[in-house]
C-alpha positions as CSV (number, residue, x, y, z in Angstrom):
1,M,35.7,14.1,0.5
2,T,35.5,16.5,-2.4
3,P,32.0,17.5,-3.8
4,R,32.7,15.4,-6.8
5,T,33.5,12.4,-4.7
6,V,30.4,12.9,-2.6
7,A,28.3,13.2,-5.8
8,A,29.8,10.1,-7.2
9,T,29.1,8.2,-4.0
10,F,25.5,9.2,-3.5
11,A,24.5,9.4,-7.2
12,P,23.6,5.7,-7.6
13,W,21.5,5.8,-4.4
14,L,19.7,8.9,-5.6
15,Y,19.0,7.2,-9.0
16,V,17.4,4.2,-7.3
17,Q,15.3,6.3,-4.8
18,S,14.2,8.7,-7.5
19,G,13.0,5.7,-9.5
20,G,11.0,4.4,-6.5
21,V,9.3,7.7,-6.1
22,L,8.4,8.0,-9.8
23,L,7.1,4.4,-9.8
24,G,4.8,5.3,-7.0
25,L,3.6,8.4,-8.8
26,A,2.9,6.3,-11.9
27,F,0.1,4.5,-10.0
28,T,-1.4,7.6,-8.3
29,L,-1.4,10.3,-11.0
30,S,-4.1,10.1,-13.8
31,W,-1.4,10.9,-16.3
32,G,1.3,8.8,-14.6
33,A,1.7,6.0,-17.2
34,P,4.8,7.5,-18.8
35,L,6.6,7.8,-15.4
36,A,7.0,4.1,-15.1
37,W,9.5,4.0,-17.9
38,P,12.1,6.4,-16.6
39,A,11.4,5.0,-13.1
40,L,12.7,1.6,-14.0
41,W,15.6,3.1,-16.0
42,L,16.7,5.1,-12.9
43,I,16.5,2.0,-10.7
44,L,18.6,-0.1,-13.0
45,R,21.0,2.7,-13.9
46,G,21.8,3.2,-10.2
47,L,22.6,-0.5,-9.7
48,E,25.8,-0.5,-11.8
49,G,28.9,-1.2,-9.8
50,R,27.0,-1.8,-6.6
51,T,27.6,-4.8,-4.3
52,A,24.8,-7.2,-3.6
53,W,24.2,-5.7,-0.2
54,E,24.1,-2.2,-1.6
55,R,21.7,-3.3,-4.3
56,A,19.5,-5.0,-1.7
57,G,19.4,-1.9,0.5
58,D,18.8,0.5,-2.3
59,G,16.1,-1.6,-3.7
60,S,14.3,-2.1,-0.4
61,L,14.0,1.6,0.3
62,A,13.0,2.3,-3.3
63,G,10.2,-0.3,-2.9
64,V,9.0,1.3,0.3
65,W,8.8,4.7,-1.5
66,W,6.8,2.9,-4.2
67,G,4.4,1.3,-1.8
68,L,4.0,4.4,0.4
69,I,3.0,6.6,-2.6
70,A,1.0,4.0,-4.5
71,V,-1.1,2.6,-1.6
72,G,-0.1,4.2,1.6
73,S,-2.5,7.1,1.2
74,W,-5.6,4.9,1.4
75,L,-4.6,1.5,2.7
76,D,-4.5,2.3,6.4
77,E,-8.0,3.8,6.4
78,A,-9.3,0.9,4.3
79,I,-7.9,-1.6,6.8
80,R,-9.5,0.2,9.7
81,F,-12.9,0.4,8.0
82,Q,-13.1,-3.1,6.6
83,G,-11.1,-4.9,9.2
84,G,-12.5,-3.3,12.4
85,V,-9.0,-2.8,13.9
86,S,-7.4,-0.1,16.0
87,V,-5.1,2.6,14.6
88,P,-1.9,0.9,15.8
89,V,-2.9,-2.4,14.4
90,S,-3.9,-0.9,11.0
91,L,-0.7,1.1,10.8
92,G,1.3,-2.0,11.6
93,I,-0.5,-4.1,8.9
94,T,-0.1,-1.2,6.4
95,F,3.6,-1.0,7.0
96,A,4.0,-4.7,6.8
97,I,2.2,-4.9,3.5
98,I,4.3,-2.0,2.1
99,L,7.5,-3.6,3.4
100,V,6.8,-7.0,1.9
101,Y,4.8,-6.0,-1.2
102,G,7.1,-3.2,-2.2
103,G,10.4,-3.2,-0.3
104,A,11.2,-6.9,-0.1
105,Y,10.0,-7.4,-3.7
106,V,12.1,-4.6,-5.3
107,A,15.1,-5.6,-3.0
108,L,14.9,-9.2,-4.3
109,F,14.9,-8.0,-7.9
110,T,17.7,-5.5,-7.6
111,T,19.8,-8.0,-5.8
112,L,19.3,-10.7,-8.4
113,Y,19.8,-8.2,-11.3
114,G,23.5,-7.8,-10.7
115,W,24.0,-11.6,-11.1
116,L,21.8,-12.1,-14.2
117,P,23.3,-13.4,-17.5
118,R,23.7,-11.0,-20.4
119,P,21.9,-9.6,-22.2
120,R,20.1,-8.3,-19.2
121,W,17.5,-6.7,-21.3
122,L,16.2,-10.2,-21.8
123,S,17.0,-11.8,-18.4
124,G,15.9,-8.7,-16.4
125,P,12.3,-8.6,-17.7
126,A,12.0,-12.4,-17.4
127,V,13.0,-12.3,-13.7
128,W,10.6,-9.3,-13.1
129,V,7.6,-11.1,-14.5
130,L,8.4,-14.3,-12.6
131,L,8.8,-12.4,-9.4
132,E,5.5,-10.6,-10.0
133,Y,3.8,-13.9,-10.3
134,L,5.5,-15.3,-7.1
135,R,4.5,-12.1,-5.2
136,T,0.9,-12.4,-6.3
137,Q,0.8,-16.1,-5.2
138,A,2.4,-15.3,-1.9
139,C,0.4,-12.2,-1.0
140,G,-2.8,-13.3,-2.6
141,A,-3.4,-10.2,-4.8
142,P,-2.2,-9.0,-8.2
143,W,-2.3,-5.4,-7.0
144,A,-0.1,-2.7,-8.6
145,L,1.7,-4.9,-11.1
146,L,4.1,-2.9,-13.2
147,G,2.0,-3.3,-16.3
148,H,-1.0,-1.9,-14.5
149,S,0.6,1.6,-14.6
150,Q,-0.2,1.7,-18.3
151,H,-4.0,1.7,-17.9
152,G,-4.1,5.3,-19.1
153,W,-1.9,4.7,-22.2
154,L,-4.4,2.8,-24.2
155,R,-2.4,2.2,-27.3
156,L,0.2,0.4,-25.3
157,A,-2.3,-1.3,-23.0
158,Q,-3.8,-3.2,-26.0
159,L,-0.8,-5.5,-25.7
160,A,-2.7,-7.2,-22.8
161,E,-4.8,-8.9,-25.5
162,L,-1.8,-11.0,-26.3
163,G,-0.1,-11.6,-23.0
164,G,-2.0,-10.0,-20.2
165,V,-0.7,-7.4,-17.9
166,A,2.6,-9.4,-17.6
167,A,3.4,-8.6,-21.2
168,L,3.4,-4.8,-20.4
169,S,5.6,-5.4,-17.3
170,F,8.0,-7.3,-19.5
171,L,8.1,-4.5,-22.1
172,I,8.8,-1.7,-19.6
173,V,11.7,-3.6,-17.9
174,L,13.1,-4.6,-21.3
175,V,13.3,-0.9,-22.4
176,A,14.8,0.2,-19.0
177,A,17.4,-2.6,-19.0
178,A,18.4,-1.9,-22.6
179,F,19.1,1.7,-22.1
180,S,20.7,1.4,-18.7
181,D,23.3,-1.0,-20.1
182,G,26.5,0.1,-21.9
183,G,28.5,-0.6,-24.9
184,R,27.4,-3.2,-27.5
185,E,24.6,-4.6,-25.3
186,R,23.1,-1.1,-25.2
187,R,23.2,-0.7,-28.9
188,R,21.6,-4.1,-29.5
189,G,19.1,-3.8,-26.7
190,G,18.2,-0.3,-27.8
191,V,17.3,-1.5,-31.3
192,V,15.2,-4.4,-29.8
193,A,13.5,-2.0,-27.4
194,V,12.6,0.6,-30.1
195,V,11.3,-2.1,-32.3
196,A,9.2,-3.6,-29.5
197,V,7.7,-0.3,-28.4
198,V,6.9,0.8,-32.0
199,G,5.4,-2.6,-32.8
200,T,3.3,-2.4,-29.6
201,L,2.0,1.0,-30.5
202,L,1.3,0.0,-34.1
203,F,-0.6,-3.1,-32.8
204,G,-2.6,-0.9,-30.4
205,T,-3.4,1.6,-33.1
206,L,-4.7,-1.0,-35.4
207,R,-6.8,-2.7,-32.7
208,M,-8.3,0.6,-31.7
209,A,-9.1,1.5,-35.3
210,A,-10.6,-1.9,-36.0
211,W,-13.0,-1.9,-33.0
212,S,-16.6,-0.9,-33.8
213,E,-19.2,0.5,-31.5
214,V,-21.9,-1.8,-30.0
215,A,-24.8,-2.6,-32.3
216,S,-28.0,-0.9,-31.5
217,D,-29.9,-4.2,-31.2
218,G,-27.7,-5.7,-28.4
219,A,-29.0,-6.6,-24.9
220,R,-29.8,-3.7,-22.7
221,V,-28.0,-3.6,-19.3
222,Q,-28.5,-0.8,-16.8
223,L,-26.7,0.0,-13.5
224,V,-27.8,1.5,-10.3
225,S,-25.0,2.9,-8.1
226,G,-24.6,4.9,-5.0
227,G,-27.0,4.6,-2.0
228,H,-24.7,2.9,0.5
229,H,-24.7,6.0,2.7
230,S,-28.5,5.6,3.2
231,G,-29.8,4.0,6.4
232,D,-32.2,1.7,4.4
233,R,-30.3,0.6,1.3
234,L,-33.0,-1.7,0.0
235,T,-35.6,1.1,0.0
236,T,-33.1,3.4,-1.6
237,Y,-32.3,1.1,-4.5
238,V,-36.0,0.2,-5.0
239,T,-36.9,3.9,-5.2
240,A,-34.0,4.6,-7.6
241,S,-35.2,1.7,-9.8
242,Q,-38.8,2.9,-10.1
243,A,-38.0,5.5,-12.8
244,L,-35.9,3.0,-14.8
245,P,-37.2,1.6,-18.1
246,P,-37.5,-2.1,-18.7
247,A,-34.2,-3.7,-19.6
248,D,-32.7,-7.2,-20.2
249,L,-30.8,-6.8,-17.0
250,T,-30.6,-4.3,-14.1
251,V,-27.7,-4.4,-11.7
252,W,-27.4,-3.2,-8.1
253,P,-24.1,-3.0,-6.2
254,A,-22.6,-5.5,-3.8
255,N,-24.0,-5.3,-0.2
256,A,-27.2,-3.7,-1.5
257,L,-29.0,-6.2,0.8
258,G,-28.0,-5.8,4.4
259,E,-29.7,-8.9,5.6
260,Y,-29.9,-12.5,4.4
261,L,-32.4,-12.7,1.6
262,Q,-33.7,-16.1,2.5
263,D,-34.8,-14.8,5.9
264,D,-36.3,-11.6,4.7
265,V,-39.7,-12.2,3.1
266,A,-40.4,-8.5,2.7
267,A,-37.1,-7.9,1.0
268,Y,-37.6,-10.7,-1.5
269,A,-41.1,-9.4,-2.2
270,A,-39.7,-5.9,-2.9
271,L,-37.1,-7.4,-5.3
272,A,-39.7,-9.5,-7.1
273,A,-41.9,-6.4,-7.6
274,T,-38.9,-4.4,-8.9
275,S,-38.0,-7.2,-11.3
276,R,-41.6,-7.4,-12.6
277,R,-41.3,-3.7,-13.4
278,V,-37.8,-3.3,-14.9
279,G,-36.9,-6.9,-15.8
280,P,-34.3,-9.4,-14.4
281,L,-32.4,-7.9,-11.4
282,L,-28.9,-8.8,-10.3
283,V,-28.3,-7.7,-6.7
284,G,-25.5,-8.3,-4.2
285,G,-25.9,-9.5,-0.6
286,P,-25.0,-12.2,1.9
287,R,-26.4,-15.7,2.1
288,Y,-25.9,-18.8,4.1
289,E,-26.0,-22.5,3.5
290,D,-26.4,-25.3,6.0
291,R,-24.2,-28.4,5.5
292,D,-24.3,-31.2,8.0
293,E,-24.9,-29.0,11.0
294,D,-22.2,-26.6,9.7
295,R,-23.5,-23.2,8.5
296,R,-21.4,-21.4,5.8
297,Y,-21.8,-17.8,4.8
298,Y,-21.1,-16.3,1.4
299,D,-20.8,-12.9,-0.2
300,S,-23.1,-13.4,-3.1
301,A,-25.0,-12.0,-6.0
302,F,-28.6,-13.0,-6.7
303,L,-30.4,-13.1,-10.1
304,I,-34.1,-12.3,-9.4
305,G,-36.9,-12.8,-11.9
306,S,-35.3,-13.9,-15.2
307,P,-37.8,-14.1,-18.0
308,R,-38.2,-17.9,-17.8
309,G,-38.6,-17.8,-14.0
310,Q,-35.0,-19.0,-13.5
311,H,-33.1,-17.7,-10.5
312,G,-29.3,-17.9,-10.2
313,T,-26.8,-17.3,-7.5
314,Y,-23.1,-16.5,-7.6
315,D,-20.8,-16.8,-4.6
316,K,-17.7,-14.7,-4.4
317,R,-14.6,-16.8,-4.9
318,L,-11.8,-14.4,-4.0
319,L,-12.2,-13.0,-0.5
320,V,-10.5,-9.8,0.7
321,P,-7.9,-10.4,3.5
322,F,-8.9,-8.9,6.9
323,A,-12.3,-7.7,5.6
324,E,-13.8,-11.1,4.6
325,R,-11.1,-13.6,5.7
326,A,-8.3,-13.6,8.2
327,P,-5.1,-14.5,6.4
328,V,-3.2,-14.7,9.8
329,P,-4.4,-14.8,13.4
330,A,-4.7,-11.0,14.0
331,H,-5.3,-9.6,17.4
332,G,-8.3,-7.2,17.4
333,T,-9.8,-8.2,14.1
334,R,-13.4,-9.2,14.1
335,A,-14.6,-12.7,13.1
336,R,-14.6,-13.6,9.4
337,P,-17.9,-15.3,8.6
338,F,-17.5,-15.8,4.8
339,S,-16.4,-18.9,2.9
340,A,-15.1,-18.8,-0.7
341,G,-17.4,-19.9,-3.4
342,A,-16.7,-22.7,-5.9
343,P,-13.6,-22.0,-8.0
344,H,-15.2,-22.4,-11.4
345,Q,-18.7,-21.1,-11.6
346,P,-20.5,-20.7,-14.9
347,P,-21.9,-17.4,-16.2
348,L,-25.4,-16.6,-15.1
349,E,-27.9,-16.8,-17.9
350,V,-30.6,-14.3,-18.6
351,E,-32.4,-15.6,-21.7
352,A,-29.6,-15.6,-24.3
353,L,-27.4,-13.2,-22.3
354,R,-24.6,-14.9,-20.4
355,V,-23.2,-12.8,-17.6
356,G,-19.8,-13.2,-15.9
357,V,-20.4,-12.0,-12.3
358,L,-17.6,-10.5,-10.3
359,V,-17.9,-9.1,-6.8
360,G,-15.7,-6.3,-5.5
361,W,-12.0,-6.7,-6.1
362,E,-12.4,-9.9,-8.2
363,G,-12.2,-7.7,-11.2
364,V,-8.5,-7.2,-10.4
365,F,-7.8,-10.9,-11.0
366,A,-7.4,-12.1,-14.6
367,G,-8.4,-15.8,-13.9
368,P,-12.1,-15.5,-13.3
369,A,-12.7,-13.2,-16.3
370,R,-10.7,-15.5,-18.5
371,D,-12.7,-18.5,-17.3
372,Y,-15.9,-16.7,-18.1
373,A,-14.7,-15.7,-21.6
374,R,-13.9,-19.4,-22.3
375,A,-17.4,-20.3,-21.2
376,G,-18.9,-17.9,-23.7
377,A,-19.9,-14.9,-21.4
378,H,-21.1,-11.9,-23.3
379,V,-20.3,-9.3,-20.6
380,F,-18.6,-9.0,-17.2
381,V,-20.6,-7.3,-14.4
382,D,-18.7,-6.2,-11.3
383,L,-20.9,-5.6,-8.2
384,T,-18.8,-3.6,-5.7
385,S,-19.3,-1.5,-2.7
386,D,-16.1,0.7,-2.6
387,E,-16.8,1.5,1.0
388,G,-13.8,2.8,2.9
389,L,-11.4,2.4,-0.1
390,G,-10.9,6.1,-0.8
391,R,-8.4,6.4,-3.6
392,G,-8.1,2.7,-3.7
393,S,-11.4,2.4,-5.5
394,A,-10.0,4.3,-8.5
395,Q,-7.0,2.0,-8.6
396,Q,-9.3,-1.0,-8.4
397,L,-11.3,0.3,-11.4
398,A,-8.1,1.0,-13.4
399,F,-6.6,-2.4,-12.7
400,S,-9.9,-4.1,-13.5
401,A,-10.1,-2.4,-16.9
402,F,-7.5,-4.8,-18.2
403,R,-10.1,-7.6,-18.1
404,A,-12.0,-5.8,-20.9
405,I,-8.8,-5.5,-23.1
406,E,-7.7,-9.1,-22.4
407,T,-11.0,-10.6,-23.5
408,R,-12.5,-7.8,-25.7
409,R,-15.7,-7.7,-23.6
410,W,-17.5,-5.0,-21.8
411,L,-16.9,-4.7,-18.0
412,L,-19.8,-3.0,-16.3
413,R,-19.4,-1.8,-12.7
414,A,-22.1,-0.9,-10.2
415,S,-20.6,0.9,-7.1
416,G,-22.3,1.3,-3.7
417,T,-20.5,4.6,-3.0
418,G,-19.3,5.8,-6.4
419,V,-20.8,6.1,-9.8
420,S,-21.8,3.6,-12.5
421,T,-18.9,2.9,-15.0
422,A,-18.6,0.9,-18.1
423,V,-15.3,-0.2,-19.6
424,D,-15.4,-0.9,-23.3
425,P,-13.4,-3.6,-25.0
426,L,-10.6,-1.1,-25.6
427,G,-10.2,-0.3,-21.9
428,R,-11.8,3.1,-22.1
429,V,-13.8,4.0,-19.0
430,H,-17.2,5.6,-19.5
431,R,-19.4,7.1,-16.7
432,V,-22.7,5.7,-17.9
433,D,-25.6,3.7,-16.4
434,R,-26.9,2.0,-19.6
435,V,-25.0,-0.1,-22.1
436,R,-26.0,-2.3,-25.0
437,V,-24.1,-5.6,-25.0
438,P,-23.4,-7.4,-28.3
439,A,-25.7,-10.2,-29.0
440,A,-22.8,-12.7,-29.5
441,P,-19.5,-13.0,-27.6
442,P,-16.4,-11.9,-29.5
443,P,-13.8,-14.5,-30.7
444,E,-11.4,-15.7,-28.1
445,T,-8.2,-13.6,-27.9
446,L,-4.8,-15.1,-27.6
447,Y,-4.8,-14.4,-23.9
448,V,-8.1,-16.1,-23.4
449,R,-7.0,-19.2,-25.3
450,H,-3.5,-19.6,-23.8
451,G,-3.6,-17.6,-20.5
452,E,-0.3,-16.8,-18.8
453,V,1.8,-18.4,-21.5
454,L,4.4,-15.7,-20.8
455,L,5.3,-17.2,-17.4
456,P,6.7,-20.5,-18.7
457,S,8.3,-18.6,-21.6
458,C,10.1,-16.3,-19.2
459,G,11.3,-19.4,-17.2
460,L,12.5,-21.1,-20.3
461,L,14.3,-17.9,-21.5
462,L,16.0,-17.5,-18.2
463,A,17.1,-21.1,-18.1
464,V,18.5,-20.9,-21.6
465,Q,20.4,-17.7,-20.8
466,C,21.9,-19.2,-17.6
467,T,22.9,-22.4,-19.5
468,L,24.7,-20.4,-22.2
469,A,26.4,-18.2,-19.6
470,W,27.7,-21.3,-17.8
471,V,28.9,-22.8,-21.1
472,R,30.8,-19.6,-21.9
473,T,32.4,-19.6,-18.5
474,K,33.5,-23.2,-18.8
475,R,35.1,-22.5,-22.2
476,R,37.0,-19.5,-20.8
477,T,38.4,-21.5,-17.9
478,R,39.5,-24.3,-20.2
479,A,41.1,-22.0,-22.8
480,P,45.0,-22.5,-22.9
481,T,47.0,-19.6,-21.6
482,S,50.1,-18.4,-23.4
């Protein structure tokens, strides 16, 4: 084989694998948002002329590169810490997750892409969005969706107000498919892609210019973070709160209480004393509930000492696999005591302030925040521990920031091992421990009102394209030959 022949043979494979590497870097580098765009172009460019088996093989390896770079650096350690498993078991689980969540997913997309009806700059993004939804439902977590890579490109990220993270995923694949095609389809798709990107940037610029800072007379919310490395967490947080001024709400992280509050009279007395000094206190910890001789345990948040003497409780709805629930019988994993809370819990009320409570990784899911926004929540508060996550905690924060953009509400985050952060309604992350929340919730965004409307739209679009392609094929086969 000549060098030119070798280059022509391996070039498509190199295109696809380079795309997988760039895609992984887009989720790990602070400035990585622009890398997702050429990454998808390289993957689609390398598929031209490949057989279905070649597309599947190339895509699976590219997906593994994506998964290894995006989550492999921290997932193994997190599974060992939170799951209590041995190194071989954690490595096996990590590899299985990367293989399914990255390799199998990209392989399925690249295989289907060669069979999609034209223009593929419409059918391609539709299939990607639908597969992302199916992957989320099958694996139980919307982690590292393609649109999540744009958390650092705020003018583009404002599109989430209209269609959620899926709208950004659709846009990235649309651009990549348009410019990886050839001939007339490339010219047409290129025009559509340029108009879509420019329109998105213009929308984001206008939204960022129109947003005003929080009024000075809003509700005062303060966060207490860190302290999980202390042997006595309760004492650490009580001490840290002594110097705080009174506020409308003070928030401690998840797992700030190591024991069950209902069995610890001294702990409850310490919390009550703290709330009398600083005002209503929202704190995370476990609780149990007896039901017909069956005791159930919950990962919860407690509202202590609201002005009217009202006390509220929130039970975590979305439990973490292996850490809080066992998704499959896994040898060597410790028993999972927690039950999931009720699916639709109202915001907790502190006087006129309605708080949408999230615990841990629940901020990554769009559904709970959207439900809270429909119920009139003023602010989202995420109580998280971040223990054992390493770099994964930064990704969790970045992915959760889209909840603020989608609903135009503040997302406040108290971390047990990190620092306090506040995400403003534009998705900007601030390292602060005090925020004033607007006295009235903002108007409902298009995404809050209609939710994942893009999903059925993609299904309808794909069905129409397939039908038209079938009709064109029938006409060609029936055309008389000379």
